Structures are given as structure tokens and as C-alpha cells.
Phi, psi and omega in degrees: 000145180267119187260119178259119186278314173228163188261132176259133186256143177054061179229158171236149188270143173205162182229119177048043177190164181256123178249157184231072174279176185269057177239167183295328186237161175241128190254126177248129187231146178200154189248145181202125173047049174081008183230167187226126176252137181222144184219131175272141185234121181292146183265048172259020195235068184292176186297321169308310175307316183295320183296322180306314183297315186291336171278350180290143179293146194289325182224052188274147176270357174252117183295167166289170180294336189219168176289140181271337179286187182264130177247137178255149171239105005277164186290166174288140180243112183241007193295322183291347182264144176213161176229160176292135171264133184235026180301310187244350176208176179260001182303317180080051177289142183300132177247112174287155184266079179198133179292162167297163187290134183072015181228177174234147185240114173272124181242140175218134178264119173202204184203151189283337177276000177309116181290327189224300182297316181292303174304323175290323182289316180293326181292323183288324173293323183289318179296317182299321186286323184289329180296325189289319180093211185297338176294337176287000176295346182274352185257121181253168177225136169237117187253121185252126176277127178264005179228071181289334186292332180254328180277089171287168186292325170298314172312305181303319182296315180295313191288307177306311177299349176276347183248341186209155174257353171223124184200169171231127176256120182252124187211130171219147177260008174269101185301325184283326175294315175311304185296324170312308180300309183300319183302319182300330180259005181063033184245174179204160178207163174207144167241133184230129176268116174284161185306332178270011181085350179294146184258126177244125189238128179241139172205155177296135188259014183280157176235148191235133173243125189242153176264187175294340177268358189081015179269133176277119190275331180202151177241141183249110174292146184306138179104349192289339176082175179294319176302320177290317181293322182294318184304306192289325181292322176301308186299318183287331179293318179295321174299316175301316173303313179299322185287318183287320176243077180292000000 
């Protein structure tokens, strides 16, 4: 019997490829080490936006005139939501989804066994921060595991630490708490045990940049790439500088 642990909302099925049906989300699926990873990518990243990303200079110090990622009106407000942080201890002190004053917080929901979406996104973020240089010191990262039963704190620390030198690891086995956090970001995930015992994990593949008030400034669909992230972070960092030093 197939056991569905959590329900994935607004997804379409695909196998080992990215499909673009006339539905709200796109499902990407891959296999790795006896597990299956699937991520939903919102269809708010049209061809024109894709072209804009491709046209960005590979290593430009000058950002584009506007954000490449997706902005909402009104924006998502997530500052009132928190999850236990296990970065330095297993006590799990509540960590609110808001950046420190004068900084930016990048939030990603994923899992360490993910074969494609998670490592690609985190590697792109690492490369974007390296391109920006010391200005990127104000960019923090919060990684939320959607697979807490397999993602132990030790595994999470090694995994996230391989992509960033500054980060927060958020982990909870409370299904409702995780769903509440996902709902705040309009994200979702599910874990399914297949008849052969294989584990299938589905999750929203978007990345979110949050300010100190808990406002989501921009959402990055999967595939925005290093240049898209670099562009948007440069713009947001410049806005921070203007706010801090008017």
C-alpha cells in the first residue's frame, strides 16, 4: 500500500523531466539513493523572464534595473511564523522568518537527500554570493527540512554547511507546525512511501528573500540561476544601504 504522509497541493505529475502543462505548478522529479525528489515550481516565471535571466551579464557588478524574481502585490508577510532552530544545539529555540536588522534572509524548504532541486539552488546561491563579494555578508540563509525523520541535525549541519558559512537550520517533527510555515510562504511538501519501500519527497522549489520585518521581497522560481540571484541580491543590498545610510 502507498502511504501518503502529507498532502501536496497544486501539483502535476511528471517523471524525470520538467513538464509545462496548463496548470499552476510544474513538477520536477528525480531519483537518488533509493529516494525520489520532486519539486513544484510556480508558473509565474514566463518566457520573457527566462530571457531576461539569460541576457544578464555573467559576472556584472551592475544589477539590472529591476528584480528578475517574482514579486507579489501585496507581498507575503511571514515574520509572525517560526520554527525550531537546531543549528548549534538540539534544543530548538524558535526562529522567526525575519532577517536581522539591516540584513536579508534567504529561505528554502528542502531535504538533504534531494538529488537535483536543492543542491542546484543552494549551489547557485553560493555562487551568487561569491560574485557579490563582501557586500553579501548581509545575506543570511534559513534551510527548512521537509524530511525531518531522515534529516537529523548532524546530517543537516554537514549538508547546509557545504553550501554556506552562515546559516540557520530549521527542523521540526510537528507536522502542523511545518505546514503552518509552508502555508505562510504558499509552499507545500509531501512524503510518500512507495510499495517497494522507496521514499518519495515532493516540495515547492521556490526560494524566498525576506527582510527584517518578515516581508518577502522576492521569490525565485527554480531555474532562475546564479545571475538572476546575483542581480536581485545586488539590488536589495543597495536598497538596504540607502535605508541604513540615507
